N, C-alpha and C positions, 0 to 999 in steps of 0.2 A: 494555139501556137503562141499568143502573146505571153503566156505565162512562161514558156522555156526561154524566151528572150530575157525576161526580167530575173529570172533565176540565173541565167547566164552571165548577165550583166553583174549580178551580185557576187558571183563566185570569181569573176575577173576583177572585180574591184577589191574584194578581199585579198587575192593574190598579189595585186598591184601595192596595196597598203602594207602587205606583209614585206614585199621587197623593198618598198621605200623605207620601212622601218629598219630593215637590216642594213640598208646602204647607209643611212644616216648614222647608225650606230658605228659602222666601219670607218666612215669619214671622220667623226668626232675622235675616234680612238687614234686614227692616223695623225690628225691635227695636234692631238695632246701630245703624242710622242714627239712629234717634229718640234713643237714649242718647248719641250723639257730639253730636248738636244741642244737647241740654239741658246737655251739659258745657261746650260753647263758649259757650252762652248765659249759664251761671253764672259762668264766667270772666270774661265781659265781653267777649268777642269776638262779632263778628256775621259776617255775609257779608263776607268780606274781598275787595276789588277785586282783579280779575286784575292782575297786574303782571308785566313783562317782567324777566328777568334773576334774579339770586340771591333766594330768598326772605327776608324780614327775620328777624332773630334774634327768639327768644322774648323777650316783653316781661317786665317785673318782675311783672305780674299771673300769667302763666303760671308763672314760677319759684316765686312765692310759694305758688301753688296746689298745685304739685308738691312743696313742702317745702324747696326749695333755699334757701340764705342767700344774700342779694346779696352781691356784692364789692364792698367799700369801696375807692374809688379814694384813691391817697395824694394828700395836698394838693399843689398846684403849688409848687414850689421857685422862690422868687424871688431876684433878684439880691442879694448880700450887701452892695453898696455902700449906705452910709446914705442914705435918702431916695429910692432907686429902687425902684419897684414893677414893673418889667418881669420877666416870667418869665426864670429862667436857663436856659441851653442847654448841654447836655454838649458840643457841638462847640467852644464858647468857654471849656471849663474851669469850668462851672457859674457863669457870669456872664452877663449880657445883652449882646447885640451893641453896645449903646452903650459898654459898660465893658470890652470884651475886651482893650483894650490897657493896662488898669491893671496894674502889676506885681504877681506872684502874692504877694510879701511883703506889700504893702498890703492885699490881699485877705484874706490870712490874719489880719492884725491886726483887720480889720472883723468876720471871724467869731468871733475870739476875744472882742471887746468885745461882740458881741450874745450870745454864750453867757453872758459874766459878767453882763450885765444881765438875762438870762433867769434865771440860777441866783440872782441877787441877789432878784429878785422872787418866787422860789419859796422855801419853807422848808426844803428838803432841801439839805445841804451837798454841795459839790463832791466828786467821787470822789478826787482828788488831795489835797485838803485832809483828807479822812477818812483817808487812808493816811499822812498825816504828811508827804507830799513837796510840794515847791513847785511850782507850775505856770509854765511859760514861755510 
């Protein structure tokens, strides 16, 4: 008889160990799911609608939450022709489509005049003037 009781104890022990293992796995999965939902709710995301295609990029909220610094875009470069507020295009030599036929020498003069006006408005001297050279 003592043999059957130890055999019975080992089978009960294996059943309990199996049950405890499954219970631990279920509790861990539930805790992970709840933690994920809390993080998403804290960041500001809710239940995202299902969409087809490529998923959207992480928003600035997620980037700020993860500690990433947002990338600042460079300001849009405008056409150098005075009075023109159209964006410049690299394909036209950094002038707008309207002024693409203006001679490059004239555009160079416009840029120099704009730089001179900008330097005149600021207190710092021009680099060429600081070196003692004349600018052309």
